[in-house]
Steps between C-alpha positions, in 0.01 A plus 500: 500500500824608662694299756509786751154410626645176636792657684410439861548708807751383754373187680223451241430162342642456150277347233598215272479545123176298494352711781591822319312370197191479722444875480144544371510874439742519208469880482703535821841645413644623829536394863277795598221379269533148637484625859192715426325212325572260786388760756169555319445124498583480874254779583225309317594187698479692828152615410400138428663340803348721770141468375444195722678279751779290352695207643867561428589156630365340182750440221232552235425843646868599510537403133180686411626808685828499306308452175272793586803716584704426186273318251447801274877538462654149513369174358663299780320691778357269763712203395796369695841576355694224329838672499763545768539847651747694712253447786245239595475126532567268208205521260395138553462567875258793464169307534613311810654803669192711428270229642717484812485879537120503469471219757738681736304824465173324577660350811635840610156654456307218666727487804589872519869406496599859415325836483307555177768747383772242554299228327450726197869603500619139528257391228626782278865413562458131422298577187783725376758239604325225299477736200219320319480704181741627236457857630280716720555286809560784745199699381287183505615404849437852632145502368439144627615608850266799481211273398575278799493801733177641357334158521571512874361853541843666518636793298735434210874538555656832401815333361734786600285771340457702821869586500452701176848401388635474150354181340851359459559536876167333577593212267842469660345492849251239380771276351710532818197404712436193281865395525480524880184288491693245291711461815182460715519854639161654418521818709629725221226372266234553770626856552511565124149379414340752736745789440 
């Protein structure tokens, strides 16, 4: 196995040595192979998750979703990270912060505090901000937001795909929107998720 598969894109989460050792598919030798393997796993998870209604405000479900998305590739899939990252709360705070997010989301839904799009966008942002898992947090949070929308009879977000831009530009726009949301300005994220 070569180290180039672990070289991360700009703004991506770096893995610890222990997390890198969690790669199940030892035949993977390049970043492209890793990406394709993860994407195949995510597509299988999407098929599973939309077969029936799911409650994204349950921690067990969020962990199960991450495990379904990455469990064929990483042995730590669905388990909270134990290491510090360049983003996210301290690892010991993850369970409490995730419980608070789920409670907040239930309150937002019950009292219609925001539009359903804004609830899903805020839920997504906080899930990324907490950064529960060693990797795959953005992809997990995007799918969780989509599950929330579908459970309420709404279409999934487009996540910038309508703009038909270069994927690097879409990722840059996404990261910029998340950074604005970090400062409690959600408009750019709301524009992005439906663009």
